[in-house]
C-alpha positions in Angstrom: -19.1 12.8 -36.0 -18.2 16.0 -34.1 -14.9 16.4 -32.2 -15.2 16.4 -28.4 -15.2 19.8 -26.7 -11.9 20.9 -25.2 -13.0 20.1 -21.6 -14.1 16.6 -22.7 -10.6 16.0 -24.2 -8.9 17.0 -21.0 -11.1 14.6 -19.0 -10.3 11.8 -21.4 -6.6 12.5 -21.1 -6.8 12.6 -17.3 -8.4 9.1 -17.1 -5.8 7.7 -19.6 -2.9 9.2 -17.7 -3.9 8.3 -14.2 -3.4 5.3 -11.9 -5.6 3.6 -9.3 -4.3 3.0 -5.8 -5.6 1.2 -2.8 -5.1 3.3 0.3 -4.7 2.4 4.0 -3.7 4.0 7.3 -0.8 3.1 9.5 0.8 5.2 12.3 -1.0 8.4 11.2 0.2 8.1 7.6 -1.9 7.5 4.5 -0.2 4.9 2.4 -1.1 3.4 -1.0 -0.2 0.5 -3.3 -1.1 0.2 -7.0 -4.4 -1.6 -7.3 -2.9 -4.2 -9.7 -0.4 -5.3 -6.9 -3.2 -6.0 -4.4 -4.8 -9.4 -4.5 -7.4 -8.9 -1.8 -8.1 -7.3 1.6 -9.3 -9.2 4.6 -10.2 -8.3 8.2 -8.1 -9.8 10.9 -7.0 -13.3 10.1 -5.5 -15.7 12.6 -1.7 -15.4 12.7 0.6 -18.3 13.8 3.9 -17.0 15.2 7.1 -18.3 13.6 10.1 -18.8 16.0 13.3 -16.9 15.1 11.6 -14.9 12.3 12.7 -11.3 11.8 11.0 -8.9 14.2 8.7 -7.4 11.5 7.3 -10.9 10.6 4.2 -11.4 12.7 3.9 -15.1 11.6 2.0 -17.0 8.9 -1.6 -17.1 7.9 -3.6 -19.7 6.2 -5.6 -18.1 3.4 -7.9 -20.8 1.9 -5.1 -23.4 2.1 -2.3 -21.1 0.9 0.3 -20.2 3.6 1.4 -16.6 3.5 3.9 -14.6 5.5 2.2 -11.9 7.6 4.4 -8.8 7.8 3.7 -6.1 10.5 4.0 -3.2 8.0 4.5 -0.7 10.8 7.6 -2.5 12.1 8.9 -3.1 8.6 8.9 0.6 7.7 9.9 2.0 11.1 6.5 3.2 12.5 4.7 2.7 15.7 1.2 1.3 15.4 -1.5 3.4 16.8 -3.9 0.5 17.4 -3.6 -3.3 17.8 -6.4 -4.3 15.4 -5.4 -4.9 11.8 -6.6 -5.7 8.3 -4.7 -7.9 5.9 -3.7 -6.4 2.6 -2.6 -9.4 0.4 -0.1 -8.5 -2.3 1.9 -10.4 -4.8 0.0 -11.9 -7.7 2.8 -13.7 -9.7 5.2 -14.6 -7.0 4.9 -15.5 -3.3 2.0 -13.5 -1.9 2.4 -11.6 1.4 -0.1 -10.3 4.0 0.7 -6.8 5.1 -0.9 -5.9 8.4 -2.3 -2.4 8.3 -4.5 -0.4 10.8 -7.3 0.7 8.6 -8.2 0.3 4.9 -9.0 3.5 3.0 -10.5 4.0 -0.4 -9.5 3.3 -4.0 -8.2 6.6 -5.4 -7.4 7.7 -8.9 -4.3 9.8 -9.1 -3.2 11.7 -12.2 0.3 10.5 -13.2 1.4 14.2 -13.4 0.8 14.5 -9.6 2.9 11.5 -8.6 6.3 12.7 -7.5 9.6 11.3 -6.4 9.7 11.0 -2.6 11.6 13.5 -0.5 14.9 12.3 1.1 13.3 12.5 4.6 9.7 11.9 5.7 9.6 12.5 9.5 9.1 9.2 11.3 9.3 6.9 8.3 12.0 4.8 6.6 11.9 6.3 3.1 13.8 3.3 1.6 10.4 1.6 1.3 8.8 4.6 -0.5 8.4 4.6 -4.3 6.5 7.8 -4.8 4.4 10.4 -3.1 1.4 12.5 -4.0 0.3 15.7 -2.3 -3.4 15.4 -1.6 -5.5 18.4 -0.5 -5.5 17.2 3.1 -2.2 15.3 3.4 0.7 13.4 1.8 -0.1 10.1 0.2 2.9 7.8 0.5 3.1 5.1 -2.3 5.1 2.1 -1.1 7.4 -0.1 -3.1 6.0 -3.6 -2.7 9.2 -5.2 -3.9 11.2 -3.7 -1.1 8.7 -4.8 1.5 9.2 -8.5 0.8 11.3 -10.7 3.0 14.5 -11.7 1.2 
C-alpha cells in the first residue's frame, strides 16, 4: 500500500489536531463553545422570572420537564445586547445544565489547535475572566468562553 502524499499527510494531521466549536453572536462579538459542551440549541423559550436572583439570571425555563437556569450571557460577561430576541444555547451534559441566552447562533467551525491562543489581558468591552481562549479568524476575533466560569455558584 503506497504512503500518502505529503499534502494528504498534512490534511490528516490538521483534522486530528483540530477542535469543533459552536459559534454565536452577542453584542457584536463572535463567541464559541466546544461542541462537546453544548447539549442543544433552541429558539426563544418561555422564561419564568425568579425573584431575588442575580441580575444576569433571566429566570428559569422548562425544557421537556427539566428546569434549567436561563442566564443572560450579555449581562454575565459585561456586554450590552444589541437585540432583544434570543436563542437558547443549552450547556452542561454531566452536571446541572444551563441555558445561555445569545442573540444569534452561528456555525460549527473547525479550528486547528495551533491557531487557538491564550486570551489577551484586555478585550475592549468584555470581561476577560470568562474567556478561555481566542482564535484570530480572517474577518475577526473568535472568543472561546470558559463554560465553567459562566455557571452560577
